[in-house]
C-alpha angles and dihedrals in degrees: 000000000000091000091050092051090048092055099074121161113251119261111266111236116220117260113248117228096243091063130071097208141008090249090059091047092050091048091052091051091050093049090048091055092050090050089051091049089050091057090047089053089054090048097051091035091059092052093045090050092051089047091051093050094051090043090056089052099042098028095147094051093045090050088052091049091048091057088067090065121089108237092195092055090048091049091051091050089050092053091048092054092047089053089049090054088055093051091045090053090050089050090055090048091050091051091051089050093047092240099150098178093049090045092055091045095051092044089053091048090052091050091049093050091048091050091051089051092052090046091055091046090051090051089051092050090049090052091052090049091054090048090051090240096134116113113253137041093338095055115115128170127157121227140056092283096060096117093049091047089052087055090056090049090051091054090046093055093040095052099038092039092054090045090051090050090054089048090052092050091049092051091052091051091048091051090056092047091049091053092047090046090052088055091047093246102121133123123216094223092050091056090046097052091044087053089054089055093047093048089049091054090050092049091052090057090050086063097041095052098064094034093056109020104034100039096092090062090055092045 
C-alpha cells in the first residue's frame, strides 16, 4: 500500500499557447537548457583559456600559488560532487518512475551534498583570507613572484567563485523542486533538465580541480 501511494503520476504542466502538444513544449525546454549550457561552456571556457595562457607564461609563479591550495580538501570536494551527481541521477530515475518519496529523498540528499561542498569552499576561502592570499589590498606574498602569484589567486577566486555561485543557484532550484515534489506537483522533464544543469556544474569542477589544485605537482 505504501509503495502504491509513493508511485504517484507526475503533475501535468499546462500547455502554453505557442505549442501544439506537451511533447513539443518539453522538447523546446530541453533544447533551451542545452543552449544555456552551451553559453555557460563558452563562459567558463574563456576563463579557463585565459588561465591557461597566463599559466604558460608565469608557470613558476602559478606553481607556487597552487602549492597554497590544500589538495586533500579539493579531493574531498570532488568526491562530494561525484556523489551528488549520483543522487541527482537517482532523483531523475525516481521522477521517471513516479516514485515521489524517493524523488524527494534524493533531491534532499543532493541539496545536502551541495551544501557540504559550499561549506568546505567557504572554509577554504576563510583560510585564504587569514593567509592574506585574497587579491587586493590585503594580499601579501613574500618573494619576487608576488604579483604573478596574485594573478593565480585572482583566477582561483574567479573560477571557483563563479562555480560556487552556480552551485548556490542549483541548490535553490532543487529546494523548490523538492517542495513541489513533496506536494505531488512535479514534472519529469523539469527534473531531467535540472539534472542536466547539476551535472554540468559537477563537470566544471572536474576540470577546475586538476587545473588549480594539482598543477604544482606537474610544475
